[in-house]
C-alpha positions as CSV (number, residue, x, y, z in Angstrom):
1,L,163.1,89.0,204.1
2,D,164.0,86.0,204.7
3,R,162.1,86.2,208.3
4,L,159.2,87.5,206.8
5,F,159.2,85.0,203.9
6,K,159.2,82.1,206.8
7,A,156.6,83.9,208.4
8,L,154.4,83.7,205.5
9,L,155.2,80.1,204.8
10,V,153.7,79.4,208.1
11,L,150.5,81.3,207.4
12,R,150.4,79.4,203.9
13,L,150.9,75.7,205.9
14,K,148.0,77.0,208.4
15,K,145.9,77.9,205.2
16,Y,145.5,81.5,206.1
17,L,147.2,82.2,202.6
18,R,146.6,80.5,199.5
19,T,150.0,81.8,197.6
20,I,152.9,83.9,198.4
21,A,154.0,86.5,195.7
22,I,157.2,88.5,195.6
23,S,157.6,91.4,193.1
24,S,161.4,92.6,192.1
25,N,163.2,95.2,189.8
26,G,165.5,92.2,189.2
27,Y,168.3,94.7,189.2
28,D,170.5,92.9,192.1
29,T,170.8,89.6,190.7
30,K,173.2,88.1,193.2
31,R,171.1,89.3,196.2
32,I,168.1,87.7,194.7
33,T,169.5,84.3,193.6
34,A,171.2,84.0,197.2
35,F,167.7,84.8,198.7
36,L,166.5,81.8,196.8
37,K,169.4,79.5,197.2
38,R,168.9,80.0,201.3
39,N,165.4,79.3,200.9
40,K,165.5,76.6,198.0
41,D,163.5,74.1,200.2
42,Y,160.6,76.3,200.4
43,L,160.4,77.5,196.7
44,K,157.4,75.3,195.7
45,D,154.5,77.7,194.1
46,L,156.3,80.9,195.1
47,E,155.3,83.4,192.7
48,L,158.0,85.8,191.7
49,F,157.4,88.9,189.5
50,V,160.2,90.7,187.7
51,S,159.8,94.1,186.0
52,L,160.6,94.5,182.4
53,D,159.3,97.5,181.0
54,G,160.3,97.7,177.4
55,S,163.5,97.6,175.1
56,R,167.0,98.6,176.7
57,N,166.6,102.1,176.0
58,V,163.1,102.3,177.1
59,H,163.7,100.3,180.3
60,N,166.9,102.0,181.2
61,S,165.3,105.2,181.0
62,L,162.5,104.3,183.2
63,R,164.5,102.7,185.5
64,G,167.2,105.8,185.8
65,R,170.0,103.2,185.4
66,D,172.3,102.4,182.4
67,D,172.7,98.6,183.1
68,A,169.0,98.1,184.6
69,Y,167.7,96.2,181.2
70,E,171.1,94.1,181.3
71,K,170.7,93.3,184.9
72,T,167.0,92.5,184.9
73,L,167.6,90.0,182.0
74,Q,170.3,88.2,183.8
75,T,168.1,88.1,186.8
76,I,165.2,86.3,184.6
77,E,167.6,84.2,183.0
78,A,169.3,82.8,186.2
79,I,165.8,82.2,188.0
80,A,164.5,80.4,184.8
81,K,167.5,78.3,184.8
82,N,168.3,77.6,188.1
83,F,165.0,77.7,190.1
84,H,162.3,75.7,188.3
85,E,159.9,75.5,191.3
86,V,159.6,79.4,191.3
87,K,156.5,80.5,189.3
88,L,158.4,83.1,187.5
89,C,156.7,86.0,185.8
90,V,157.6,89.0,183.7
91,K,155.3,92.2,184.6
92,F,155.1,94.9,182.2
93,T,153.8,98.3,183.8
94,I,152.3,100.2,180.4
95,S,152.8,103.9,180.3
96,E,152.8,106.6,177.4
97,D,156.8,105.8,177.2
98,N,156.8,102.1,176.6
99,Y,153.5,100.9,175.2
100,R,155.1,100.6,171.7
101,D,157.2,97.7,173.1
102,I,154.4,95.7,174.6
103,V,154.5,93.0,171.7
104,N,158.4,92.9,171.8
105,V,158.3,92.0,175.6
106,Y,155.4,89.4,175.1
107,E,157.8,87.8,172.4
108,F,160.5,87.8,174.6
109,C,158.4,86.0,177.1
110,K,156.8,83.6,174.5
111,K,160.4,82.8,173.3
112,N,161.8,81.9,176.6
113,K,158.2,80.5,177.9
114,I,157.8,82.8,180.9
115,K,154.5,84.0,182.1
116,V,153.7,87.8,181.5
117,L,151.4,90.1,183.2
118,F,150.7,93.6,181.7
119,K,149.3,96.3,184.0
120,L,148.5,100.0,183.5
121,M,150.6,102.7,184.9
122,E,148.9,104.6,187.8
123,K,149.4,108.2,188.6
124,S,147.7,107.6,192.0
125,N,146.7,104.5,193.7
126,A,143.3,106.0,194.4
127,A,142.7,105.8,190.6
128,Y,144.0,102.4,190.2
129,Y,141.9,100.7,187.4
130,Q,140.4,98.0,189.4
131,R,138.6,100.5,191.6
132,Y,136.2,101.4,188.9
133,Y,133.4,101.8,191.3
134,R,135.2,104.8,192.9
135,M,135.6,106.3,189.4
136,N,131.8,106.1,188.5
137,T,130.9,108.3,191.4
138,Q,134.0,110.4,191.4
139,P,134.7,111.1,187.7
140,E,137.7,113.3,188.6
141,L,139.6,110.2,189.8
142,R,139.7,108.9,186.0
143,E,142.2,111.5,185.1
144,R,144.6,110.3,187.4
145,V,145.4,107.4,185.2
146,Y,146.0,109.2,181.6
147,F,146.8,108.0,178.3
148,S,146.3,109.9,175.0
149,E,144.1,108.6,172.4
150,E,146.9,107.6,170.3
151,A,148.6,105.6,173.3
152,K,145.1,103.8,174.0
153,K,144.7,103.1,170.2
154,G,148.4,101.4,170.4
155,I,147.8,99.5,173.6
156,I,144.4,98.1,172.3
157,Q,145.9,97.3,169.0
158,S,148.9,95.4,170.8
159,L,146.9,93.5,173.4
160,K,144.3,92.2,170.6
161,K,147.3,91.0,168.8
162,I,149.0,89.2,171.9
163,S,145.2,87.9,172.6
164,K,145.1,86.3,169.0
165,Q,148.5,84.3,169.5
166,E,147.8,83.3,172.8
167,S,144.2,81.9,171.7
168,V,146.4,79.0,169.9
169,L,149.0,78.3,172.4
170,K,148.6,75.0,174.3
171,A,150.1,76.6,177.5
172,P,148.9,80.2,177.4
173,L,151.5,83.0,179.0
174,I,148.7,85.4,180.3
175,E,145.2,84.8,181.2
176,S,142.8,86.4,178.8
177,R,141.0,88.2,181.6
178,Y,143.9,90.4,182.3
179,I,144.0,91.3,178.6
180,N,140.3,92.0,178.3
181,A,140.4,94.1,181.7
182,I,142.9,96.5,180.4
183,I,141.0,96.8,176.9
184,E,137.9,97.4,178.5
185,Y,139.1,99.8,180.9
186,L,140.8,101.7,178.2
187,Q,137.3,101.7,176.2
188,E,135.7,102.9,179.4
189,N,133.6,100.2,179.6
190,F,134.4,99.5,183.2
191,R,133.2,95.8,183.6
192,I,136.6,95.0,185.9
193,T,135.2,93.5,189.1
194,R,136.1,94.7,192.5
195,C,138.7,93.0,194.3
196,K,137.3,91.3,197.3
197,L,139.0,89.8,200.3
198,R,137.7,86.6,201.7
199,I,137.9,84.9,205.0
200,G,140.9,82.8,204.9
201,E,142.5,84.8,201.9
202,S,144.9,87.6,202.4
203,C,147.3,89.9,200.0
204,F,150.7,90.5,200.2
205,A,152.2,93.6,198.3
């Protein structure tokens, strides 16, 4: 990872990349903070996404470990406290199992002044909700991202509540376009624009 990170830094210096983003489940706090310490001189503008998918019981169940929630919170706290150069963001993947915790996770981020990003669970990357142009021509793909009507209603209600809170914040925690994109998708309006890769830009996942 260190070698890969350094290679990406070179690409960014040469302006082939605008940003570098790393996603993590946040479980191994020591390894994550050790990586950040080793690269402390190069952390400016690094985007680090840590997954937090609900309350203690829900998160632990989804991650398959009884201590996943505590470990993830330790990682988030350690990064927020010791690595201010890093653009820390909590990523919440919405599913049938955790949609009732959307507001709770948002409130946690709001209390700790941490950015948050919501995305919908995918059952197949072929049906990723930003690929709506394929869904219009292949309706069967819509079934691969499934939410019950009750869940859709709950998700939309929670996101609208968050959007209302965000509208009065001087420093919003999440861009409104992400909230609106999920709501539009669940309402099957499909107004999300296709991702495009322009010359000089790249994407690292």
